[in-house]
Each structure stands twice: as C-alpha cells, then as structure tokens.
Biotite code that builds the C-alpha atoms (Angstrom):
import biotite.structure as struc

atoms = struc.array([
    struc.Atom([37.298, 8.006, -75.567], chain_id="A", res_id=1, res_name="MET", atom_name="CA", element="C"),
    struc.Atom([39.094, 6.996, -78.141], chain_id="A", res_id=2, res_name="GLU", atom_name="CA", element="C"),
    struc.Atom([37.859, 6.920, -82.169], chain_id="A", res_id=3, res_name="GLU", atom_name="CA", element="C"),
    struc.Atom([37.542, 4.452, -83.716], chain_id="A", res_id=4, res_name="PHE", atom_name="CA", element="C"),
    struc.Atom([40.173, 4.596, -86.858], chain_id="A", res_id=5, res_name="LYS", atom_name="CA", element="C"),
    struc.Atom([40.313, 2.247, -89.433], chain_id="A", res_id=6, res_name="ILE", atom_name="CA", element="C"),
    struc.Atom([43.757, 2.665, -91.377], chain_id="A", res_id=7, res_name="THR", atom_name="CA", element="C"),
    struc.Atom([44.610, 2.628, -94.804], chain_id="A", res_id=8, res_name="LYS", atom_name="CA", element="C"),
    struc.Atom([46.184, -0.148, -94.012], chain_id="A", res_id=9, res_name="ARG", atom_name="CA", element="C"),
    struc.Atom([44.265, -2.278, -92.904], chain_id="A", res_id=10, res_name="GLU", atom_name="CA", element="C"),
    struc.Atom([41.741, -1.642, -95.362], chain_id="A", res_id=11, res_name="ILE", atom_name="CA", element="C"),
    struc.Atom([44.631, -3.061, -97.890], chain_id="A", res_id=12, res_name="LEU", atom_name="CA", element="C"),
    struc.Atom([45.371, -6.169, -95.164], chain_id="A", res_id=13, res_name="PHE", atom_name="CA", element="C"),
    struc.Atom([41.590, -6.934, -94.702], chain_id="A", res_id=14, res_name="SER", atom_name="CA", element="C"),
    struc.Atom([40.861, -7.072, -98.435], chain_id="A", res_id=15, res_name="THR", atom_name="CA", element="C"),
    struc.Atom([44.013, -9.932, -98.944], chain_id="A", res_id=16, res_name="ILE", atom_name="CA", element="C"),
    struc.Atom([42.088, -12.024, -96.207], chain_id="A", res_id=17, res_name="ILE", atom_name="CA", element="C"),
    struc.Atom([39.039, -12.123, -98.130], chain_id="A", res_id=18, res_name="ILE", atom_name="CA", element="C"),
    struc.Atom([40.641, -12.634, -101.117], chain_id="A", res_id=19, res_name="CYS", atom_name="CA", element="C"),
    struc.Atom([42.598, -15.862, -98.795], chain_id="A", res_id=20, res_name="VAL", atom_name="CA", element="C"),
    struc.Atom([39.075, -16.121, -97.488], chain_id="A", res_id=21, res_name="MET", atom_name="CA", element="C"),
    struc.Atom([37.704, -16.525, -100.939], chain_id="A", res_id=22, res_name="ILE", atom_name="CA", element="C"),
    struc.Atom([39.696, -19.309, -102.260], chain_id="A", res_id=23, res_name="GLY", atom_name="CA", element="C"),
    struc.Atom([39.436, -21.121, -98.560], chain_id="A", res_id=24, res_name="LEU", atom_name="CA", element="C"),
    struc.Atom([36.059, -21.216, -99.428], chain_id="A", res_id=25, res_name="GLY", atom_name="CA", element="C"),
    struc.Atom([36.222, -22.511, -103.493], chain_id="A", res_id=26, res_name="VAL", atom_name="CA", element="C"),
    struc.Atom([38.075, -25.303, -101.545], chain_id="A", res_id=27, res_name="TRP", atom_name="CA", element="C"),
    struc.Atom([36.250, -26.550, -98.659], chain_id="A", res_id=28, res_name="ILE", atom_name="CA", element="C"),
    struc.Atom([32.576, -26.355, -100.862], chain_id="A", res_id=29, res_name="SER", atom_name="CA", element="C"),
    struc.Atom([33.450, -28.398, -103.589], chain_id="A", res_id=30, res_name="ASN", atom_name="CA", element="C"),
    struc.Atom([33.405, -31.928, -102.071], chain_id="A", res_id=31, res_name="PRO", atom_name="CA", element="C"),
    struc.Atom([30.862, -30.419, -99.539], chain_id="A", res_id=32, res_name="ILE", atom_name="CA", element="C"),
    struc.Atom([28.368, -29.815, -102.129], chain_id="A", res_id=33, res_name="LEU", atom_name="CA", element="C"),
    struc.Atom([29.439, -32.334, -103.905], chain_id="A", res_id=34, res_name="ARG", atom_name="CA", element="C"),
    struc.Atom([28.898, -35.042, -102.111], chain_id="A", res_id=35, res_name="SER", atom_name="CA", element="C"),
    struc.Atom([25.505, -32.897, -101.260], chain_id="A", res_id=36, res_name="ALA", atom_name="CA", element="C"),
    struc.Atom([24.358, -33.091, -104.538], chain_id="A", res_id=37, res_name="SER", atom_name="CA", element="C"),
    struc.Atom([25.293, -36.696, -105.086], chain_id="A", res_id=38, res_name="GLU", atom_name="CA", element="C"),
    struc.Atom([23.328, -37.997, -102.459], chain_id="A", res_id=39, res_name="SER", atom_name="CA", element="C"),
    struc.Atom([20.271, -35.738, -103.425], chain_id="A", res_id=40, res_name="ALA", atom_name="CA", element="C"),
    struc.Atom([20.824, -36.670, -106.850], chain_id="A", res_id=41, res_name="MET", atom_name="CA", element="C"),
    struc.Atom([20.700, -40.931, -105.478], chain_id="A", res_id=42, res_name="ASN", atom_name="CA", element="C"),
    struc.Atom([17.372, -39.931, -103.846], chain_id="A", res_id=43, res_name="THR", atom_name="CA", element="C"),
    struc.Atom([15.289, -37.750, -106.538], chain_id="A", res_id=44, res_name="VAL", atom_name="CA", element="C"),
    struc.Atom([16.961, -40.827, -109.202], chain_id="A", res_id=45, res_name="SER", atom_name="CA", element="C"),
    struc.Atom([15.964, -43.746, -106.846], chain_id="A", res_id=46, res_name="SER", atom_name="CA", element="C"),
    struc.Atom([13.482, -46.207, -108.660], chain_id="A", res_id=47, res_name="VAL", atom_name="CA", element="C"),
    struc.Atom([10.007, -45.619, -107.293], chain_id="A", res_id=48, res_name="LYS", atom_name="CA", element="C"),
    struc.Atom([7.996, -48.602, -105.759], chain_id="A", res_id=49, res_name="VAL", atom_name="CA", element="C"),
    struc.Atom([4.330, -48.119, -104.602], chain_id="A", res_id=50, res_name="TYR", atom_name="CA", element="C"),
    struc.Atom([3.756, -51.808, -105.139], chain_id="A", res_id=51, res_name="THR", atom_name="CA", element="C"),
    struc.Atom([4.479, -55.759, -103.209], chain_id="A", res_id=52, res_name="ASP", atom_name="CA", element="C"),
    struc.Atom([4.656, -56.815, -107.269], chain_id="A", res_id=53, res_name="ASP", atom_name="CA", element="C"),
    struc.Atom([7.032, -53.538, -108.016], chain_id="A", res_id=54, res_name="GLN", atom_name="CA", element="C"),
    struc.Atom([9.054, -54.482, -104.574], chain_id="A", res_id=55, res_name="PHE", atom_name="CA", element="C"),
    struc.Atom([9.291, -57.684, -105.171], chain_id="A", res_id=56, res_name="SER", atom_name="CA", element="C"),
    struc.Atom([9.955, -57.010, -108.694], chain_id="A", res_id=57, res_name="TYR", atom_name="CA", element="C"),
    struc.Atom([12.707, -54.413, -108.027], chain_id="A", res_id=58, res_name="ILE", atom_name="CA", element="C"),
    struc.Atom([14.980, -57.430, -105.737], chain_id="A", res_id=59, res_name="ARG", atom_name="CA", element="C"),
    struc.Atom([15.088, -59.370, -108.557], chain_id="A", res_id=60, res_name="ARG", atom_name="CA", element="C"),
    struc.Atom([16.206, -57.150, -110.920], chain_id="A", res_id=61, res_name="THR", atom_name="CA", element="C"),
    struc.Atom([18.937, -55.592, -108.920], chain_id="A", res_id=62, res_name="ASP", atom_name="CA", element="C"),
    struc.Atom([17.173, -51.863, -110.106], chain_id="A", res_id=63, res_name="VAL", atom_name="CA", element="C"),
    struc.Atom([20.077, -50.398, -107.313], chain_id="A", res_id=64, res_name="GLY", atom_name="CA", element="C"),
    struc.Atom([18.790, -47.111, -105.399], chain_id="A", res_id=65, res_name="ASP", atom_name="CA", element="C"),
    struc.Atom([14.767, -47.422, -104.372], chain_id="A", res_id=66, res_name="PHE", atom_name="CA", element="C"),
    struc.Atom([12.282, -45.492, -102.799], chain_id="A", res_id=67, res_name="LEU", atom_name="CA", element="C"),
    struc.Atom([9.605, -47.601, -101.769], chain_id="A", res_id=68, res_name="ALA", atom_name="CA", element="C"),
    struc.Atom([5.975, -45.674, -100.122], chain_id="A", res_id=69, res_name="GLU", atom_name="CA", element="C"),
    struc.Atom([3.734, -48.073, -97.563], chain_id="A", res_id=70, res_name="GLY", atom_name="CA", element="C"),
    struc.Atom([3.423, -49.346, -94.017], chain_id="A", res_id=71, res_name="THR", atom_name="CA", element="C"),
    struc.Atom([5.499, -51.209, -91.957], chain_id="A", res_id=72, res_name="LEU", atom_name="CA", element="C"),
    struc.Atom([3.468, -53.133, -90.078], chain_id="A", res_id=73, res_name="SER", atom_name="CA", element="C"),
    struc.Atom([4.765, -55.119, -87.228], chain_id="A", res_id=74, res_name="ALA", atom_name="CA", element="C"),
    struc.Atom([4.426, -58.990, -87.380], chain_id="A", res_id=75, res_name="VAL", atom_name="CA", element="C"),
    struc.Atom([3.790, -60.505, -83.971], chain_id="A", res_id=76, res_name="ASN", atom_name="CA", element="C"),
    struc.Atom([2.323, -57.752, -82.321], chain_id="A", res_id=77, res_name="PRO", atom_name="CA", element="C"),
    struc.Atom([3.501, -57.331, -78.036], chain_id="A", res_id=78, res_name="VAL", atom_name="CA", element="C"),
    struc.Atom([1.266, -57.565, -75.612], chain_id="A", res_id=79, res_name="HIS", atom_name="CA", element="C"),
    struc.Atom([1.098, -56.313, -71.865], chain_id="A", res_id=80, res_name="ILE", atom_name="CA", element="C"),
    struc.Atom([-1.801, -57.130, -68.759], chain_id="A", res_id=81, res_name="ASP", atom_name="CA", element="C"),
    struc.Atom([-1.014, -53.630, -67.409], chain_id="A", res_id=82, res_name="ASP", atom_name="CA", element="C"),
    struc.Atom([-2.525, -51.765, -71.058], chain_id="A", res_id=83, res_name="ILE", atom_name="CA", element="C"),
    struc.Atom([-4.997, -52.678, -73.756], chain_id="A", res_id=84, res_name="SER", atom_name="CA", element="C"),
    struc.Atom([-4.371, -53.164, -76.900], chain_id="A", res_id=85, res_name="GLY", atom_name="CA", element="C"),
    struc.Atom([-0.992, -54.827, -79.107], chain_id="A", res_id=86, res_name="GLU", atom_name="CA", element="C"),
    struc.Atom([1.237, -52.298, -80.358], chain_id="A", res_id=87, res_name="TYR", atom_name="CA", element="C"),
    struc.Atom([4.888, -52.727, -82.034], chain_id="A", res_id=88, res_name="LEU", atom_name="CA", element="C"),
    struc.Atom([6.862, -51.169, -79.060], chain_id="A", res_id=89, res_name="LYS", atom_name="CA", element="C"),
    struc.Atom([6.306, -50.682, -75.490], chain_id="A", res_id=90, res_name="ILE", atom_name="CA", element="C"),
    struc.Atom([7.916, -49.148, -72.493], chain_id="A", res_id=91, res_name="GLU", atom_name="CA", element="C"),
    struc.Atom([6.979, -49.346, -69.300], chain_id="A", res_id=92, res_name="LYS", atom_name="CA", element="C"),
    struc.Atom([8.911, -47.293, -66.781], chain_id="A", res_id=93, res_name="GLU", atom_name="CA", element="C"),
    struc.Atom([8.948, -47.264, -63.431], chain_id="A", res_id=94, res_name="LYS", atom_name="CA", element="C"),
    struc.Atom([9.191, -43.928, -61.008], chain_id="A", res_id=95, res_name="GLU", atom_name="CA", element="C"),
    struc.Atom([9.551, -43.478, -57.231], chain_id="A", res_id=96, res_name="LYS", atom_name="CA", element="C"),
    struc.Atom([8.227, -39.646, -55.060], chain_id="A", res_id=97, res_name="TYR", atom_name="CA", element="C"),
    struc.Atom([11.584, -39.938, -53.478], chain_id="A", res_id=98, res_name="THR", atom_name="CA", element="C"),
    struc.Atom([12.608, -37.168, -50.860], chain_id="A", res_id=99, res_name="ARG", atom_name="CA", element="C"),
    struc.Atom([15.698, -35.530, -51.883], chain_id="A", res_id=100, res_name="HIS", atom_name="CA", element="C"),
    struc.Atom([18.085, -32.959, -49.108], chain_id="A", res_id=101, res_name="VAL", atom_name="CA", element="C"),
    struc.Atom([19.752, -30.153, -51.111], chain_id="A", res_id=102, res_name="ARG", atom_name="CA", element="C"),
    struc.Atom([22.637, -28.063, -48.632], chain_id="A", res_id=103, res_name="HIS", atom_name="CA", element="C"),
    struc.Atom([24.067, -24.609, -50.425], chain_id="A", res_id=104, res_name="TYR", atom_name="CA", element="C"),
    struc.Atom([25.845, -21.727, -49.121], chain_id="A", res_id=105, res_name="THR", atom_name="CA", element="C"),
    struc.Atom([24.733, -18.017, -50.140], chain_id="A", res_id=106, res_name="THR", atom_name="CA", element="C"),
    struc.Atom([27.014, -14.387, -49.200], chain_id="A", res_id=107, res_name="THR", atom_name="CA", element="C"),
    struc.Atom([25.081, -11.867, -48.907], chain_id="A", res_id=108, res_name="ASP", atom_name="CA", element="C"),
    struc.Atom([26.342, -8.459, -49.386], chain_id="A", res_id=109, res_name="GLY", atom_name="CA", element="C"),
    struc.Atom([28.656, -7.495, -46.190], chain_id="A", res_id=110, res_name="LYS", atom_name="CA", element="C"),
    struc.Atom([30.585, -11.017, -46.829], chain_id="A", res_id=111, res_name="GLY", atom_name="CA", element="C"),
    struc.Atom([28.678, -12.717, -44.640], chain_id="A", res_id=112, res_name="HIS", atom_name="CA", element="C"),
    struc.Atom([28.555, -16.592, -45.318], chain_id="A", res_id=113, res_name="VAL", atom_name="CA", element="C"),
    struc.Atom([24.779, -18.978, -45.233], chain_id="A", res_id=114, res_name="HIS", atom_name="CA", element="C"),
    struc.Atom([24.764, -22.659, -44.870], chain_id="A", res_id=115, res_name="HIS", atom_name="CA", element="C"),
    struc.Atom([20.834, -22.859, -46.150], chain_id="A", res_id=116, res_name="HIS", atom_name="CA", element="C"),
    struc.Atom([19.048, -26.890, -46.504], chain_id="A", res_id=117, res_name="THR", atom_name="CA", element="C"),
    struc.Atom([16.195, -27.266, -48.781], chain_id="A", res_id=118, res_name="GLN", atom_name="CA", element="C"),
    struc.Atom([14.285, -30.371, -49.192], chain_id="A", res_id=119, res_name="VAL", atom_name="CA", element="C"),
    struc.Atom([12.481, -32.083, -52.679], chain_id="A", res_id=120, res_name="TYR", atom_name="CA", element="C"),
    struc.Atom([10.522, -34.124, -53.744], chain_id="A", res_id=121, res_name="TYR", atom_name="CA", element="C"),
    struc.Atom([10.493, -35.377, -58.078], chain_id="A", res_id=122, res_name="SER", atom_name="CA", element="C"),
    struc.Atom([9.400, -38.598, -59.395], chain_id="A", res_id=123, res_name="TRP", atom_name="CA", element="C"),
    struc.Atom([12.479, -40.416, -60.029], chain_id="A", res_id=124, res_name="ASP", atom_name="CA", element="C"),
    struc.Atom([13.528, -42.598, -62.216], chain_id="A", res_id=125, res_name="HIS", atom_name="CA", element="C"),
    struc.Atom([13.678, -46.652, -61.158], chain_id="A", res_id=126, res_name="VAL", atom_name="CA", element="C"),
    struc.Atom([13.975, -48.541, -64.330], chain_id="A", res_id=127, res_name="HIS", atom_name="CA", element="C"),
    struc.Atom([12.210, -49.594, -67.564], chain_id="A", res_id=128, res_name="THR", atom_name="CA", element="C"),
    struc.Atom([10.935, -52.783, -68.944], chain_id="A", res_id=129, res_name="ASP", atom_name="CA", element="C"),
    struc.Atom([11.286, -52.393, -72.953], chain_id="A", res_id=130, res_name="THR", atom_name="CA", element="C"),
    struc.Atom([8.474, -55.337, -74.941], chain_id="A", res_id=131, res_name="PHE", atom_name="CA", element="C"),
    struc.Atom([9.042, -54.975, -78.518], chain_id="A", res_id=132, res_name="CYS", atom_name="CA", element="C"),
    struc.Atom([8.024, -56.972, -81.649], chain_id="A", res_id=133, res_name="VAL", atom_name="CA", element="C"),
    struc.Atom([11.674, -58.921, -83.511], chain_id="A", res_id=134, res_name="ASP", atom_name="CA", element="C"),
    struc.Atom([9.916, -58.479, -87.231], chain_id="A", res_id=135, res_name="SER", atom_name="CA", element="C"),
    struc.Atom([8.266, -56.094, -89.563], chain_id="A", res_id=136, res_name="VAL", atom_name="CA", element="C"),
    struc.Atom([6.435, -56.326, -92.578], chain_id="A", res_id=137, res_name="GLU", atom_name="CA", element="C"),
    struc.Atom([6.786, -54.027, -96.051], chain_id="A", res_id=138, res_name="PHE", atom_name="CA", element="C"),
    struc.Atom([5.221, -53.853, -99.283], chain_id="A", res_id=139, res_name="LEU", atom_name="CA", element="C"),
    struc.Atom([4.483, -57.222, -98.277], chain_id="A", res_id=140, res_name="GLY", atom_name="CA", element="C"),
    struc.Atom([8.270, -58.724, -97.555], chain_id="A", res_id=141, res_name="GLU", atom_name="CA", element="C"),
    struc.Atom([9.379, -59.616, -94.230], chain_id="A", res_id=142, res_name="ARG", atom_name="CA", element="C"),
    struc.Atom([12.440, -57.897, -92.043], chain_id="A", res_id=143, res_name="PHE", atom_name="CA", element="C"),
    struc.Atom([13.851, -57.676, -88.477], chain_id="A", res_id=144, res_name="LYS", atom_name="CA", element="C"),
    struc.Atom([12.651, -54.817, -87.175], chain_id="A", res_id=145, res_name="LEU", atom_name="CA", element="C"),
    struc.Atom([16.654, -53.701, -86.766], chain_id="A", res_id=146, res_name="ASP", atom_name="CA", element="C"),
    struc.Atom([17.795, -54.443, -90.385], chain_id="A", res_id=147, res_name="ASP", atom_name="CA", element="C"),
    struc.Atom([15.377, -51.422, -91.639], chain_id="A", res_id=148, res_name="VAL", atom_name="CA", element="C"),
    struc.Atom([16.591, -48.788, -90.121], chain_id="A", res_id=149, res_name="GLY", atom_name="CA", element="C"),
    struc.Atom([14.098, -47.163, -88.308], chain_id="A", res_id=150, res_name="TYR", atom_name="CA", element="C"),
    struc.Atom([14.468, -45.011, -85.383], chain_id="A", res_id=151, res_name="ARG", atom_name="CA", element="C"),
    struc.Atom([11.469, -46.137, -83.519], chain_id="A", res_id=152, res_name="VAL", atom_name="CA", element="C"),
    struc.Atom([9.545, -42.728, -81.967], chain_id="A", res_id=153, res_name="ARG", atom_name="CA", element="C"),
    struc.Atom([7.306, -43.836, -79.218], chain_id="A", res_id=154, res_name="LEU", atom_name="CA", element="C"),
    struc.Atom([3.630, -42.003, -77.725], chain_id="A", res_id=155, res_name="ASP", atom_name="CA", element="C"),
    struc.Atom([2.611, -41.543, -74.511], chain_id="A", res_id=156, res_name="TYR", atom_name="CA", element="C"),
    struc.Atom([-0.148, -43.781, -73.857], chain_id="A", res_id=157, res_name="LYS", atom_name="CA", element="C"),
    struc.Atom([-0.830, -43.409, -70.379], chain_id="A", res_id=158, res_name="GLU", atom_name="CA", element="C"),
    struc.Atom([0.123, -43.345, -66.517], chain_id="A", res_id=159, res_name="THR", atom_name="CA", element="C"),
    struc.Atom([-0.582, -45.777, -63.461], chain_id="A", res_id=160, res_name="GLN", atom_name="CA", element="C"),
    struc.Atom([-0.277, -44.829, -60.525], chain_id="A", res_id=161, res_name="LYS", atom_name="CA", element="C"),
    struc.Atom([0.653, -48.347, -57.964], chain_id="A", res_id=162, res_name="GLU", atom_name="CA", element="C"),
    struc.Atom([0.638, -46.590, -54.462], chain_id="A", res_id=163, res_name="SER", atom_name="CA", element="C"),
    struc.Atom([0.896, -42.939, -53.723], chain_id="A", res_id=164, res_name="MET", atom_name="CA", element="C"),
    struc.Atom([5.290, -43.277, -54.634], chain_id="A", res_id=165, res_name="THR", atom_name="CA", element="C"),
    struc.Atom([5.617, -45.688, -57.141], chain_id="A", res_id=166, res_name="ILE", atom_name="CA", element="C"),
    struc.Atom([3.712, -44.848, -60.615], chain_id="A", res_id=167, res_name="ARG", atom_name="CA", element="C"),
    struc.Atom([4.371, -46.345, -63.923], chain_id="A", res_id=168, res_name="TYR", atom_name="CA", element="C"),
    struc.Atom([4.598, -44.765, -67.276], chain_id="A", res_id=169, res_name="ILE", atom_name="CA", element="C"),
    struc.Atom([3.564, -46.614, -70.352], chain_id="A", res_id=170, res_name="TYR", atom_name="CA", element="C"),
    struc.Atom([4.499, -45.636, -73.639], chain_id="A", res_id=171, res_name="ARG", atom_name="CA", element="C"),
    struc.Atom([3.552, -47.297, -77.292], chain_id="A", res_id=172, res_name="VAL", atom_name="CA", element="C"),
    struc.Atom([4.134, -47.230, -80.597], chain_id="A", res_id=173, res_name="HIS", atom_name="CA", element="C"),
    struc.Atom([1.149, -48.332, -82.901], chain_id="A", res_id=174, res_name="PRO", atom_name="CA", element="C"),
    struc.Atom([1.309, -51.364, -85.086], chain_id="A", res_id=175, res_name="ILE", atom_name="CA", element="C"),
    struc.Atom([1.460, -49.921, -88.402], chain_id="A", res_id=176, res_name="ASP", atom_name="CA", element="C"),
    struc.Atom([3.254, -46.479, -89.108], chain_id="A", res_id=177, res_name="VAL", atom_name="CA", element="C"),
    struc.Atom([3.254, -45.169, -92.842], chain_id="A", res_id=178, res_name="ASP", atom_name="CA", element="C"),
    struc.Atom([6.547, -43.841, -94.280], chain_id="A", res_id=179, res_name="GLY", atom_name="CA", element="C"),
    struc.Atom([9.099, -44.541, -96.835], chain_id="A", res_id=180, res_name="VAL", atom_name="CA", element="C"),
    struc.Atom([11.709, -46.905, -97.171], chain_id="A", res_id=181, res_name="MET", atom_name="CA", element="C"),
    struc.Atom([14.767, -45.478, -99.080], chain_id="A", res_id=182, res_name="PHE", atom_name="CA", element="C"),
    struc.Atom([17.629, -48.628, -99.968], chain_id="A", res_id=183, res_name="GLY", atom_name="CA", element="C"),
    struc.Atom([19.520, -50.289, -102.668], chain_id="A", res_id=184, res_name="LYS", atom_name="CA", element="C"),
    struc.Atom([18.981, -53.273, -104.502], chain_id="A", res_id=185, res_name="CYS", atom_name="CA", element="C"),
    struc.Atom([22.136, -55.562, -104.729], chain_id="A", res_id=186, res_name="GLU", atom_name="CA", element="C"),
    struc.Atom([22.107, -59.914, -105.376], chain_id="A", res_id=187, res_name="GLU", atom_name="CA", element="C"),
    struc.Atom([19.072, -59.679, -105.417], chain_id="A", res_id=188, res_name="LYS", atom_name="CA", element="C"),
    struc.Atom([19.178, -58.643, -101.660], chain_id="A", res_id=189, res_name="GLU", atom_name="CA", element="C"),
    struc.Atom([17.901, -55.303, -100.012], chain_id="A", res_id=190, res_name="TYR", atom_name="CA", element="C"),
    struc.Atom([20.447, -53.367, -98.347], chain_id="A", res_id=191, res_name="LYS", atom_name="CA", element="C"),
    struc.Atom([21.236, -49.858, -96.443], chain_id="A", res_id=192, res_name="ASN", atom_name="CA", element="C"),
    struc.Atom([17.590, -49.964, -95.724], chain_id="A", res_id=193, res_name="LEU", atom_name="CA", element="C"),
    struc.Atom([16.557, -46.682, -93.764], chain_id="A", res_id=194, res_name="SER", atom_name="CA", element="C"),
    struc.Atom([12.657, -46.352, -92.670], chain_id="A", res_id=195, res_name="PHE", atom_name="CA", element="C"),
    struc.Atom([11.295, -42.482, -91.878], chain_id="A", res_id=196, res_name="ASN", atom_name="CA", element="C"),
    struc.Atom([8.071, -42.369, -90.452], chain_id="A", res_id=197, res_name="ARG", atom_name="CA", element="C"),
    struc.Atom([5.351, -39.757, -91.709], chain_id="A", res_id=198, res_name="ASP", atom_name="CA", element="C"),
    struc.Atom([6.775, -39.420, -95.455], chain_id="A", res_id=199, res_name="GLY", atom_name="CA", element="C"),
    struc.Atom([6.011, -39.582, -98.898], chain_id="A", res_id=200, res_name="THR", atom_name="CA", element="C"),
    struc.Atom([7.621, -40.406, -101.732], chain_id="A", res_id=201, res_name="ILE", atom_name="CA", element="C"),
    struc.Atom([6.735, -37.599, -103.301], chain_id="A", res_id=202, res_name="GLU", atom_name="CA", element="C"),
    struc.Atom([7.467, -35.406, -99.981], chain_id="A", res_id=203, res_name="LYS", atom_name="CA", element="C"),
    struc.Atom([11.331, -37.348, -99.940], chain_id="A", res_id=204, res_name="VAL", atom_name="CA", element="C"),
    struc.Atom([12.269, -36.118, -104.034], chain_id="A", res_id=205, res_name="VAL", atom_name="CA", element="C"),
    struc.Atom([10.546, -32.244, -102.891], chain_id="A", res_id=206, res_name="THR", atom_name="CA", element="C"),
    struc.Atom([13.550, -31.525, -100.464], chain_id="A", res_id=207, res_name="SER", atom_name="CA", element="C"),
    struc.Atom([16.292, -33.579, -102.130], chain_id="A", res_id=208, res_name="ALA", atom_name="CA", element="C"),
    struc.Atom([15.126, -31.204, -105.182], chain_id="A", res_id=209, res_name="GLU", atom_name="CA", element="C"),
    struc.Atom([15.179, -28.316, -102.349], chain_id="A", res_id=210, res_name="ARG", atom_name="CA", element="C"),
    struc.Atom([19.060, -28.917, -100.931], chain_id="A", res_id=211, res_name="ARG", atom_name="CA", element="C"),
    struc.Atom([20.226, -29.549, -103.859], chain_id="A", res_id=212, res_name="ILE", atom_name="CA", element="C"),
    struc.Atom([19.489, -26.369, -105.116], chain_id="A", res_id=213, res_name="LYS", atom_name="CA", element="C"),
    struc.Atom([19.819, -24.514, -101.994], chain_id="A", res_id=214, res_name="ASN", atom_name="CA", element="C"),
    struc.Atom([23.194, -25.726, -100.552], chain_id="A", res_id=215, res_name="ALA", atom_name="CA", element="C"),
    struc.Atom([25.429, -23.366, -102.828], chain_id="A", res_id=216, res_name="PRO", atom_name="CA", element="C"),
    struc.Atom([23.163, -20.229, -101.230], chain_id="A", res_id=217, res_name="ILE", atom_name="CA", element="C"),
    struc.Atom([23.294, -21.760, -97.290], chain_id="A", res_id=218, res_name="VAL", atom_name="CA", element="C"),
    struc.Atom([26.769, -22.527, -97.206], chain_id="A", res_id=219, res_name="PHE", atom_name="CA", element="C"),
    struc.Atom([28.148, -19.095, -99.142], chain_id="A", res_id=220, res_name="TRP", atom_name="CA", element="C"),
    struc.Atom([26.353, -17.317, -97.427], chain_id="A", res_id=221, res_name="VAL", atom_name="CA", element="C"),
    struc.Atom([27.662, -18.708, -94.199], chain_id="A", res_id=222, res_name="LEU", atom_name="CA", element="C"),
    struc.Atom([30.873, -18.333, -95.301], chain_id="A", res_id=223, res_name="TRP", atom_name="CA", element="C"),
    struc.Atom([30.207, -14.597, -96.380], chain_id="A", res_id=224, res_name="ILE", atom_name="CA", element="C"),
    struc.Atom([29.026, -13.803, -92.772], chain_id="A", res_id=225, res_name="LEU", atom_name="CA", element="C"),
    struc.Atom([32.189, -15.713, -91.264], chain_id="A", res_id=226, res_name="LEU", atom_name="CA", element="C"),
    struc.Atom([34.438, -13.911, -93.832], chain_id="A", res_id=227, res_name="THR", atom_name="CA", element="C"),
    struc.Atom([32.775, -10.796, -92.606], chain_id="A", res_id=228, res_name="ALA", atom_name="CA", element="C"),
    struc.Atom([33.137, -11.549, -88.958], chain_id="A", res_id=229, res_name="GLY", atom_name="CA", element="C"),
    struc.Atom([37.127, -12.129, -89.714], chain_id="A", res_id=230, res_name="LEU", atom_name="CA", element="C"),
    struc.Atom([37.257, -8.604, -90.679], chain_id="A", res_id=231, res_name="VAL", atom_name="CA", element="C"),
    struc.Atom([35.599, -6.826, -88.488], chain_id="A", res_id=232, res_name="MET", atom_name="CA", element="C"),
    struc.Atom([37.804, -8.876, -85.280], chain_id="A", res_id=233, res_name="LEU", atom_name="CA", element="C"),
    struc.Atom([40.499, -7.596, -87.564], chain_id="A", res_id=234, res_name="PHE", atom_name="CA", element="C"),
    struc.Atom([39.407, -3.867, -87.619], chain_id="A", res_id=235, res_name="TYR", atom_name="CA", element="C"),
    struc.Atom([39.003, -4.081, -83.975], chain_id="A", res_id=236, res_name="TYR", atom_name="CA", element="C"),
    struc.Atom([42.441, -5.377, -82.832], chain_id="A", res_id=237, res_name="LEU", atom_name="CA", element="C"),
    struc.Atom([45.108, -3.347, -82.547], chain_id="A", res_id=238, res_name="GLU", atom_name="CA", element="C"),
    struc.Atom([46.977, -3.678, -85.357], chain_id="A", res_id=239, res_name="ASN", atom_name="CA", element="C"),
    struc.Atom([50.040, -1.187, -84.922], chain_id="A", res_id=240, res_name="ASN", atom_name="CA", element="C"),
    struc.Atom([52.583, -3.617, -86.639], chain_id="A", res_id=241, res_name="TRP", atom_name="CA", element="C"),
    struc.Atom([50.918, -2.543, -90.165], chain_id="A", res_id=242, res_name="LEU", atom_name="CA", element="C"),
    struc.Atom([52.968, 0.737, -89.205], chain_id="A", res_id=243, res_name="GLU", atom_name="CA", element="C"),
    struc.Atom([56.411, -0.239, -88.723], chain_id="A", res_id=244, res_name="ASP", atom_name="CA", element="C"),
])
C-alpha cells in the first residue's frame, strides 16, 4: 500500500488556496449578506399593525413597509353538495382504480435472460375540480385572493367511493385563517402583499433578528467547509507538477 505523504510544496500551495478562498469569500459574502441583512432589517423596522383602524390609517398615510396581524376571511365562501360546510377553497380529485401490466427482464448469475410480467393495481389521478373564492377580507379591507400573495394550503377532508373503481378525494381550506401580512403602503394603496398562515408579528420579527445574527455565521461555516474540502482534494491528487 502506497504511503500517503504531503510535501512541503503542497503545504505551501494549499496555503495559497486558502488565502484565495478567503478573499473570494469576502468578495462573495458582502453583497449576499448585505441583501439578506437589508431584507431582515426591513422586516424588523416595519410598522406593526393589529387593528382595523391601524390598517386603514397606514394606507392613508403611506407609511411604507408594514407587518399586519389578523384573520384572512373568505368573502362569499364556496360549497358543494358532496360535502358539508363552506370553505375558502375546495378541491375534488377523481381517482380510478386501474389495472397495470409491467414487462421487464432480469439476468441471472449465469447470464441467462428471463422475461417477467407483473400485474398490479393502483388508484390513478383522473382530474381535479377546484372551487375557490375570488375575494378575501383582512382587517376590514377587501382584496382579490390572487393579490394577497397567499399560497393556499389544503387539508384533507374525506374520501367518497362512487363505485369499486371510482373514488373522490376532498381537500379544503377553512373560511378563516390567522396569520401575518407583509407589504408596503404607497400612493394610498397596499402593494407587494404576502400573507403567511399561522404566524404572529412577534414570531416574524424574532425570525428576522435571528437571520441578521446568524447569516454571517452560516455563510462562513459553509465556506470554511468548502475550503477544507478543496484543500483535502488537492492533497489526494497527484501533484507531480509541483516537483518539476
């Protein structure tokens, strides 16, 4: 077994690699960390809103960035006869129990090829019908659902079988959901809205403060690991050119 040996020239050259990586790290990290810090600082310094009156007031006064905590409610909730209740959104997925035939080959240890046929059944998607509200209300103001930047998360409701081979799966979103809306008030309008479910202003601000503190640490830990990996890879390569 050949002995692993690190030469003096390899150590010298690896020192150059480390210095270059540190320089690159400083150059790359500055814009990345600056952007992340500015984004988090905007969140921390945003105007905090908790009531209908405050929400209406910040629009009239163009305060800029804001964080508003409240309940997002469906306007004219949707309902279908298949299931009970009214919702912000309903998905009705049709599935069909389908027979599949799979042909495949295997080769044994002696090189003989064997042909096989596998028959199996599975519930396969056919199509999905969607029923959703157009508008929502938040802290006394009405918005188009598409304008509030909310990624609707559906919860499983129930499954109904039409026959032995056809079934329907229902997923729904409740009429009301609590959360935090981030946005900007400019020209007497709400802009760049983004609603996050199941959050509070306190949690959002704490998370932003944590990002400001931890972003440099996370970046440099990852960068140091990358640098160490490059140096180790360099040591394991045959670097005969250094001895010429």
